[in-house]
Structure formats: structure tokens, C-alpha cells
C-alpha positions as CSV (number, residue, x, y, z in Angstrom):
1,X,11.0,7.3,29.5
2,X,9.3,10.1,26.7
3,X,5.4,9.8,26.8
4,X,3.4,10.6,23.4
5,X,-0.3,10.7,23.0
6,X,-2.5,9.8,20.7
7,X,-3.6,13.5,20.1
8,X,0.4,14.6,18.8
9,X,0.4,10.7,17.4
10,X,-2.6,11.5,15.3
11,X,-1.2,14.7,14.2
12,X,1.7,13.8,13.3
13,X,0.8,10.9,11.3
14,X,-2.4,13.7,9.0
15,X,1.6,15.7,8.4
16,X,3.1,12.8,7.7
17,X,0.3,11.5,4.8
18,X,-0.2,15.0,3.8
19,X,-3.8,15.5,5.2
20,X,-2.9,18.4,6.5
21,X,-1.8,19.7,2.6
22,X,-1.1,19.2,-0.6
23,X,1.5,17.7,-2.2
24,X,2.4,19.5,-5.3
25,X,1.1,17.5,-8.8
26,X,5.1,16.5,-9.6
27,X,5.3,14.6,-6.2
28,X,3.1,12.1,-6.9
29,X,5.9,9.4,-6.8
30,X,7.9,11.3,-3.1
31,X,4.1,10.8,-2.2
32,X,4.2,7.2,-3.2
33,X,7.2,6.9,-1.6
34,X,7.3,8.3,1.4
35,X,3.8,5.7,2.4
36,X,5.5,3.0,1.5
37,X,4.0,2.1,-1.5
38,X,0.5,2.7,-2.6
39,X,-2.2,0.0,-2.2
40,X,-3.6,-1.3,-5.8
41,X,-5.9,-4.2,-4.9
42,X,-8.2,-1.9,-7.0
43,X,-6.4,-0.1,-9.1
44,X,-8.9,3.0,-8.7
45,X,-8.4,3.7,-5.6
46,X,-4.6,3.7,-5.3
47,X,-5.4,6.3,-8.1
48,X,-7.6,8.3,-5.6
49,X,-5.1,7.6,-2.0
50,X,-3.1,9.9,-4.6
51,X,-5.6,12.5,-5.7
52,X,-7.0,12.5,-2.2
53,X,-2.9,14.3,-0.7
54,X,-1.6,16.0,-4.8
55,X,-3.1,19.6,-5.5
56,X,-5.0,19.0,-8.9
57,X,-4.0,15.5,-10.0
58,X,-4.9,15.8,-13.2
59,X,-6.8,12.5,-13.9
60,X,-4.6,10.2,-16.0
61,X,-1.3,11.1,-14.6
62,X,-1.2,7.6,-12.6
63,X,-1.8,5.5,-15.3
64,X,0.4,7.1,-17.1
65,X,3.1,6.6,-14.4
66,X,2.7,2.8,-14.2
67,X,1.6,2.5,-18.3
68,X,3.8,4.6,-20.1
69,X,6.6,6.3,-18.5
70,X,7.0,2.8,-15.9
71,X,7.6,4.9,-12.8
72,X,5.5,3.4,-10.7
73,X,5.5,-0.4,-11.0
74,X,2.0,-2.6,-9.9
75,X,3.7,-5.6,-7.7
76,X,2.8,-8.4,-4.7
77,X,4.8,-6.4,-1.7
78,X,3.4,-6.2,1.7
79,X,1.6,-8.9,3.3
80,X,1.3,-9.9,-0.2
81,X,-1.3,-7.8,-1.4
82,X,-1.3,-5.6,-4.3
83,X,1.1,-2.1,-4.4
84,X,1.8,0.5,-6.6
85,X,5.5,0.9,-5.7
86,X,8.3,3.8,-7.2
87,X,10.1,2.2,-9.5
88,X,13.8,3.3,-8.8
89,X,12.9,2.6,-5.4
90,X,12.4,-1.1,-6.9
91,X,16.1,-2.5,-5.8
92,X,15.5,-1.9,-2.6
93,X,11.8,-3.6,-1.5
94,X,12.9,-6.8,-3.6
95,X,15.8,-6.8,-1.3
96,X,13.7,-6.6,1.8
97,X,11.0,-9.0,-0.1
98,X,14.1,-11.7,-0.9
99,X,13.6,-12.3,3.3
100,X,10.4,-13.2,3.3
101,X,9.1,-16.5,4.4
102,X,5.3,-15.7,3.9
103,X,5.3,-18.6,1.1
104,X,7.8,-21.0,2.3
105,X,5.6,-23.7,3.3
106,X,6.7,-26.6,2.0
107,X,3.0,-28.1,3.1
108,X,1.1,-25.5,1.8
109,X,3.3,-25.9,-1.6
110,X,2.4,-29.4,-1.5
111,X,-1.0,-29.1,-0.3
112,X,-2.4,-26.4,-3.1
113,X,-0.3,-26.8,-5.7
114,X,1.1,-30.6,-5.7
115,X,4.2,-29.2,-6.1
116,X,7.5,-29.1,-3.8
117,X,9.4,-26.4,-2.8
118,X,12.6,-27.7,-5.2
119,X,9.7,-27.1,-8.2
120,X,9.1,-23.6,-6.8
121,X,12.5,-22.3,-6.9
122,X,12.4,-23.6,-10.6
123,X,9.6,-21.5,-11.5
124,X,10.2,-18.3,-9.8
125,X,13.6,-18.8,-11.5
126,X,12.2,-19.3,-15.3
127,X,9.5,-16.6,-14.5
128,X,12.2,-14.4,-14.8
129,X,14.2,-16.0,-17.6
130,X,11.0,-16.0,-19.7
131,X,9.4,-12.4,-18.6
132,X,13.2,-10.3,-19.3
133,X,11.8,-8.3,-22.2
134,X,9.0,-9.6,-22.9
135,X,5.3,-9.3,-21.2
136,X,2.7,-12.0,-21.1
137,X,-0.8,-12.6,-20.6
138,X,-0.9,-16.3,-17.5
139,X,-1.7,-18.9,-20.6
140,X,1.3,-17.6,-22.7
141,X,3.7,-17.2,-18.8
142,X,2.2,-20.8,-18.5
143,X,3.3,-22.1,-22.1
144,X,7.0,-20.5,-21.5
145,X,7.8,-21.7,-18.1
146,X,7.0,-25.6,-18.7
147,X,9.1,-25.0,-22.2
148,X,12.2,-23.1,-20.3
149,X,11.6,-26.1,-17.6
150,X,11.1,-28.6,-20.3
151,X,8.1,-29.8,-17.9
152,X,5.0,-28.3,-19.8
153,X,3.0,-29.7,-15.6
154,X,5.5,-28.0,-13.8
155,X,4.2,-24.1,-15.8
156,X,0.6,-25.5,-16.1
157,X,0.8,-24.8,-12.8
158,X,0.8,-21.6,-13.1
159,X,-2.6,-21.3,-15.4
160,X,-4.3,-23.2,-12.9
161,X,-7.2,-21.1,-11.6
162,X,-7.2,-17.2,-10.3
163,X,-4.8,-17.5,-7.5
164,X,-2.0,-15.0,-7.9
165,X,-0.4,-16.9,-5.3
166,X,1.8,-18.9,-7.4
167,X,3.1,-15.9,-8.7
168,X,4.1,-14.0,-5.2
169,X,7.2,-15.8,-4.6
170,X,8.9,-14.2,-8.4
171,X,6.8,-11.3,-7.4
172,X,9.3,-10.8,-4.0
173,X,12.8,-12.5,-5.7
174,X,11.9,-9.3,-8.3
175,X,11.6,-11.7,-11.1
176,X,8.0,-10.5,-12.0
177,X,5.2,-7.7,-12.0
178,X,2.0,-6.5,-14.0
179,X,2.4,-5.0,-17.5
180,X,-0.1,-3.3,-19.2
181,X,-3.6,-5.6,-19.7
182,X,-4.6,-7.1,-23.3
183,X,-8.2,-6.3,-23.3
184,X,-9.2,-8.1,-20.2
185,X,-6.0,-9.8,-19.8
186,X,-3.5,-9.1,-17.4
187,X,0.0,-9.0,-18.6
188,X,3.0,-10.0,-16.9
189,X,6.5,-9.3,-17.3
190,X,10.2,-8.7,-15.5
191,X,10.8,-5.5,-13.6
192,X,14.5,-5.1,-14.6
193,X,13.7,-5.1,-17.9
194,X,10.4,-3.1,-18.2
195,X,12.0,-0.4,-16.0
196,X,15.6,-1.0,-17.4
197,X,16.7,-1.0,-14.1
198,X,20.7,-0.3,-13.2
199,X,20.6,0.0,-9.6
200,X,22.7,-3.2,-7.7
201,X,20.3,-4.0,-5.1
202,X,21.5,-3.3,-1.3
203,X,22.4,-6.7,1.0
204,X,19.3,-7.6,3.7
205,X,20.1,-6.1,6.1
206,X,20.7,-2.5,4.8
207,X,16.9,-3.2,3.0
208,X,15.4,-3.9,6.4
209,X,17.0,-1.1,7.9
210,X,15.2,1.2,5.3
211,X,12.4,-0.3,4.9
212,X,12.0,-0.1,8.7
213,X,13.5,3.1,9.1
214,X,10.9,4.3,6.2
215,X,8.0,2.8,7.8
216,X,8.2,4.8,11.1
217,X,8.9,7.3,9.6
218,X,5.4,7.0,8.4
219,X,2.8,5.0,10.3
220,X,5.2,5.8,14.1
221,X,5.0,5.3,16.9
222,X,4.3,0.8,16.5
223,X,4.7,-1.7,18.6
224,X,7.0,-4.8,17.1
225,X,2.8,-6.1,16.9
226,X,2.6,-3.0,14.6
227,X,5.3,-2.9,12.6
228,X,5.3,-7.3,11.8
229,X,1.3,-7.0,10.5
230,X,2.0,-4.4,7.9
231,X,4.9,-6.2,6.6
232,X,3.1,-10.3,6.9
233,X,5.2,-11.2,8.8
234,X,5.3,-13.3,13.0
235,X,6.5,-10.7,15.5
236,X,9.8,-12.5,15.8
237,X,10.9,-9.9,12.7
238,X,9.1,-7.1,14.0
239,X,11.7,-7.0,17.0
240,X,14.3,-7.8,15.1
241,X,13.8,-5.4,12.5
242,X,13.3,-2.7,15.6
243,X,16.4,-4.0,17.2
244,X,18.7,-3.6,14.6
245,X,18.0,0.4,14.3
246,X,19.9,0.7,17.7
247,X,20.9,4.3,18.6
248,X,17.9,4.8,15.2
249,X,15.6,4.7,17.7
250,X,13.8,5.7,20.6
251,X,11.3,3.9,22.9
252,X,8.0,6.0,24.2
253,X,5.3,5.2,26.4
254,X,3.0,5.6,23.7
255,X,-0.2,5.9,25.3
256,X,0.5,3.5,28.2
257,X,2.2,1.4,25.4
258,X,6.1,0.4,24.7
259,X,6.3,2.1,20.9
260,X,9.2,3.5,18.5
261,X,10.2,6.3,16.5
262,X,12.8,7.5,14.6
263,X,15.2,9.1,17.1
264,X,15.5,11.9,14.6
265,X,11.5,12.2,14.5
266,X,11.3,12.5,18.2
267,X,11.4,15.9,18.7
268,X,8.8,17.0,15.6
269,X,6.8,14.3,17.3
270,X,6.4,16.2,20.5
271,X,5.8,19.8,19.6
272,X,3.4,18.8,16.6
273,X,0.2,21.2,17.2
274,X,-2.7,19.8,15.3
275,X,-4.7,21.2,12.5
276,X,-8.4,21.5,11.7
277,X,-7.7,18.7,8.9
278,X,-10.6,16.8,6.7
279,X,-10.1,14.8,3.6
280,X,-12.1,12.1,1.5
281,X,-10.0,9.2,1.9
282,X,-10.4,5.9,-1.1
283,X,-11.2,2.7,-0.1
284,X,-8.0,1.0,1.2
285,X,-5.6,4.2,2.2
286,X,-3.1,3.6,3.7
287,X,-3.7,5.8,7.1
288,X,-6.6,3.7,7.5
289,X,-5.2,0.2,7.4
290,X,-1.9,1.8,8.9
291,X,-4.1,2.7,11.9
292,X,-5.9,-1.2,11.7
293,X,-4.4,-2.2,14.9
294,X,-5.1,1.1,17.0
295,X,-8.3,1.7,15.4
296,X,-10.5,1.8,18.4
297,X,-8.0,5.2,18.9
298,X,-8.9,7.0,15.8
299,X,-12.8,5.6,15.5
300,X,-15.6,4.5,17.7
301,X,-14.8,1.0,19.0
302,X,-18.6,-0.3,18.1
303,X,-17.9,1.1,14.7
304,X,-14.8,-0.6,13.6
305,X,-16.6,-2.8,11.3
306,X,-18.4,-0.2,9.2
307,X,-14.6,0.7,8.0
308,X,-12.7,-2.9,8.4
309,X,-15.0,-5.2,7.1
310,X,-15.0,-8.4,5.9
311,X,-12.4,-10.1,3.1
312,X,-9.8,-7.3,4.0
313,X,-12.0,-4.7,2.3
314,X,-11.7,-1.6,3.9
315,X,-13.9,1.0,3.5
316,X,-13.7,5.0,2.0
317,X,-13.3,7.1,5.2
318,X,-14.6,10.4,5.6
319,X,-11.7,11.5,8.0
320,X,-11.7,14.7,10.9
321,X,-8.8,15.9,12.1
322,X,-7.2,12.5,11.7
323,X,-10.3,10.4,13.3
324,X,-12.6,8.6,11.0
325,X,-16.1,10.0,11.4
326,X,-17.9,9.0,8.6
327,X,-18.0,7.1,5.5
328,X,-18.8,8.2,1.3
329,X,-18.9,6.4,-2.3
330,X,-19.3,8.0,-5.0
331,X,-20.9,6.9,-8.4
332,X,-20.0,8.4,-12.0
333,X,-23.5,8.7,-14.0
334,X,-22.5,9.8,-17.1
335,X,-21.6,14.0,-16.3
336,X,-22.5,13.6,-13.0
337,X,-21.0,13.2,-9.9
338,X,-22.5,11.1,-7.3
339,X,-21.1,11.6,-4.2
340,X,-22.8,10.3,-0.6
341,X,-21.8,10.9,2.3
342,X,-22.8,9.6,6.4
343,X,-21.2,10.6,8.7
344,X,-21.1,8.7,12.1
345,X,-22.4,11.7,14.6
346,X,-23.6,15.6,13.5
347,X,-20.8,17.0,12.2
348,X,-19.6,21.2,13.1
349,X,-20.5,23.4,10.5
350,X,-16.9,23.8,8.8
351,X,-16.8,20.2,8.9
352,X,-19.9,20.4,6.2
353,X,-18.2,23.1,5.0
354,X,-15.1,21.0,4.1
355,X,-16.7,17.9,3.2
356,X,-18.3,20.2,0.7
357,X,-15.4,21.6,-0.9
358,X,-13.7,18.0,-1.1
359,X,-16.6,16.5,-3.1
360,X,-16.1,19.7,-5.4
361,X,-12.8,18.5,-6.0
362,X,-13.2,14.7,-6.8
363,X,-16.3,16.1,-9.3
364,X,-13.4,18.1,-10.7
365,X,-11.1,15.5,-10.8
366,X,-13.6,13.5,-12.5
367,X,-14.6,16.0,-14.8
368,X,-17.5,16.0,-13.9
369,X,-20.6,17.7,-12.2
370,X,-21.4,17.1,-8.4
371,X,-23.9,15.5,-6.7
372,X,-24.1,15.9,-3.2
373,X,-26.1,13.5,-0.7
374,X,-25.6,13.7,3.4
375,X,-27.4,10.2,4.2
376,X,-27.0,9.2,7.7
């Protein structure tokens, strides 16, 4: 079995994540596709996930791609978290998400929402029906679903509390995504009508194979558990999906652990030479989320809590040569962009220079004047 070191894997992931070079501004959709979507629990973080990878990204370009051009779609996806996904690839993600059992526990629905699985199916179907060609607030959606199901009580379940859980099965089925907000009110619509989708969905086996292929192409080498955790399922799913790839994947000895890579990527992975790189990664960056199961290889073990914080918060990270070497934050104050960088250890001169250049690039993105502060 071929041996792969963390030095090789880190250099390869940095390259695959556009973190040792910048993509052209015209390729924001390609970057989002390569990363398997952009984590969008905080929309501004998704925007900065592209900024750190794309050369001369124009402020507002991501907003336009989502709400005007409709080339990126905001919806619930992997792990039930919000992502921005390329509209042209929604057929793939919906076909794979439709296989998920994450929200199919009868006990859960009866306990928390007082509905049966049959009721949930009615809600999911009705959501797709009433949102077709429409953009609705949650309250409007609840009333429309009540009329469509002839059960105002069932429709009212959609408006209870602030949880998005009851809407996620509809998102997984391809019946719901986010539309442009109305002031402070979040609104929803149906992806097919919102994006004028004409592409036919692949069958579930082809879809899950393609998702596995894309995951390994950006986050490999990976174990069964890594894939399952990223997708939000049990390890059995990870094992089955990788096994189904057959000769497309190959096992490697990943620093003493059995991992998997795409067979076509093995040569590049073994031969890649690390290059000097430094980036300011935003909160919830895909690189950091993907590294979570093995963060001790990229981050001092005693510092994990500085990056992976309670309630699922993932801090902005100072990434140097693929390693998490500090945290940072920024604040907009009028025409000033205040950036504070806190390295975990003393940085070499070249790293400080590159960090200052990144901070200047961030200030230019926001159209402001940089005020940089080093902490620690």
C-alpha cells in the first residue's frame, strides 16, 4: 500500500482549495464547485471564502450571483447546514441528498413537532407545489401549505418557532431554497422555477458516486468516517459509498491510517512539492471544516478550542503552508477596515509580510483603509 504523509496531503489540499494560488474572478462558480459548495450559515463568511481564493473578487459579486444572476443557490445541504451551491449542479446535490436518512426519524418528528412521517411527506410535497414560481416568507408559506393540504393546523407547523429543521426535508428533496429576503424577513422559493432548471436528475447511485468523487478530489485522503462525518451520516454510508467506487479509488497508508484517494490523483499527491503560502481564512472556511477530524496534524492539539469553538462555531484562521497558525478578526468602522491577527507563535518575517499583504487585500475588497493590529 502506498504511503502518504501529512506533508504531502496538506500541500495537495492547499493546491486543490486554491490556497497557494488565486483563481480568476470569472471562476467563482468553479471554485464553489471544487469546494463542494460554500458554507453559508453566515453569508459574509461564504463571500470571504471566495475572496481568499479569487483574485480581485468584486464586492457584491457573490450577492449578485445568488440573488440576481441566480447562479449560486442558498439551501440546506451537507450535515443539514446552509450552503451556496452552483445552480447548474443542483440536480446532482438534490439526487444525493434525497438518499439521506438524517431527517427521517419518526420519533423525532412526533416528539418535537407532533406530526407523523406521513404528515411530513404531505408537508414536503405541498411546499414544492406552493413555492413553484413564488417567493414567500415563512408565514406566507405556512398559510399556503395549510390551504394546499386542507389542514391549517398542519401548515401552521411550518411557522412554529425559528427552527429550520422542519423545512430541511423539503430542501433535501429539491422543493425549497432561499429567495431574496424582504427586509428582515427570510423568504423561500422552489429551486426549479427560481433557476429555470431543465436538467434531469441522475439516479441516486450515480449522484452519490459523483458526490464521493468530488469530496475525495478536494478533501482526500479520507477515511470512511471522514466522508460520513462531512456528509452527515453514519459510517456505514461512508463505507458503502467508497466501496461503490471500485477501481476509481485506491487505498493508501495515510500516516498509519487507511485512507482513500481517487486513483487518478495518486500520482499528483505523491509528487507534489509544497510551496510557501499564507491566507486569512474566514469563519467556517471549507478547508478548516474539512480538516476537523484530523486537526491535530494541522494545529497544535492544545489550541483546537481556539478554532473549533462551542455551538459549531469555526473561527477565522491564519493559514500558513496549510497549517492553522493563528486566528484573526476584522471590523468595518466607517472608511477603516480594522484587522487584528493573533498568531499562535512568533512568525518569521516572510509570514508577517504576507499577512500584511493579505490584510491590505481585504481592506481593498471592502473599499476601505487598513488599520492592522498584531496581538499576542
